[in-house]
C-alpha positions in Angstrom: 14.7 -5.0 -21.2 14.2 -1.3 -20.2 14.6 -0.4 -16.6 11.3 0.4 -14.8 10.7 4.0 -13.9 8.6 2.9 -10.9 10.8 3.3 -7.7 11.3 0.4 -5.3 10.5 1.2 -1.7 11.3 -0.8 1.4 8.7 -1.7 3.9 9.1 -3.7 7.1 6.5 -6.4 7.2 6.3 -8.8 10.1 9.9 -7.9 11.1 11.3 -8.4 7.6 12.4 -5.9 5.0 10.4 -6.2 1.8 10.7 -4.2 -1.4 7.7 -3.1 -3.4 7.6 -1.2 -6.7 5.0 1.5 -6.2 4.2 4.7 -8.1 4.6 7.9 -6.2 0.9 8.7 -6.2 0.1 5.3 -4.6 3.0 5.7 -2.1 1.7 9.2 -1.1 -1.8 7.9 -0.8 -0.6 5.0 1.4 1.3 7.5 3.6 -1.9 9.7 3.9 -4.0 6.7 4.9 -1.4 5.8 7.5 -1.3 9.4 8.8 -5.1 9.5 9.1 -5.2 6.2 11.0 -2.3 7.3 13.2 -0.4 4.1 12.3 3.0 3.6 10.6 3.1 2.7 6.9 4.3 -0.8 7.7 1.2 -1.4 9.8 -1.2 -0.2 7.1 0.8 -2.1 4.4 0.5 -5.3 6.4 -3.2 -4.8 6.8 -3.6 -4.0 3.1 -1.8 -7.1 2.0 -3.8 -9.3 4.3 -7.0 -7.6 3.1 -6.2 -8.0 -0.6 -4.5 -11.4 -0.5 -7.3 -13.0 -2.6 -7.3 -10.4 -5.3 -3.7 -9.4 -5.6 -0.9 -11.2 -7.5 1.9 -9.5 -5.5 2.6 -7.0 -2.7 2.6 -4.0 -5.0 -0.7 -5.0 -6.5 -2.2 -5.5 -3.0 -1.2 -2.0 -2.0 -2.6 -0.4 -5.1 -5.9 -2.3 -4.7 -6.1 -1.2 -1.0 -5.6 2.4 -1.9 -8.1 2.2 -4.7 -10.7 0.6 -2.4 -10.0 3.2 0.3 -10.7 6.1 -1.9 -13.7 4.5 -3.7 -15.5 4.1 -0.4 -17.9 6.9 0.6 -16.2 9.7 2.4 -17.7 8.7 5.8 -16.0 5.3 5.5 -12.5 6.5 4.9 -11.5 6.9 8.5 
């Protein structure tokens, strides 16, 4: 099986290290959301996973759905 070109990244969730495979564009978007909210990525990621728990099949999927939802909201709702 070919090796994935999507890098694994480590996030601390609830005091535990967790690895997620996330494309650079999604990782950068997650960092931008965290910066805008004045929160660490781990805090935003935990909220994203909790918010997307019903729709997502894994952590990476939850983060992608969260970023997608964030940018699909009207500009006034992004903050």
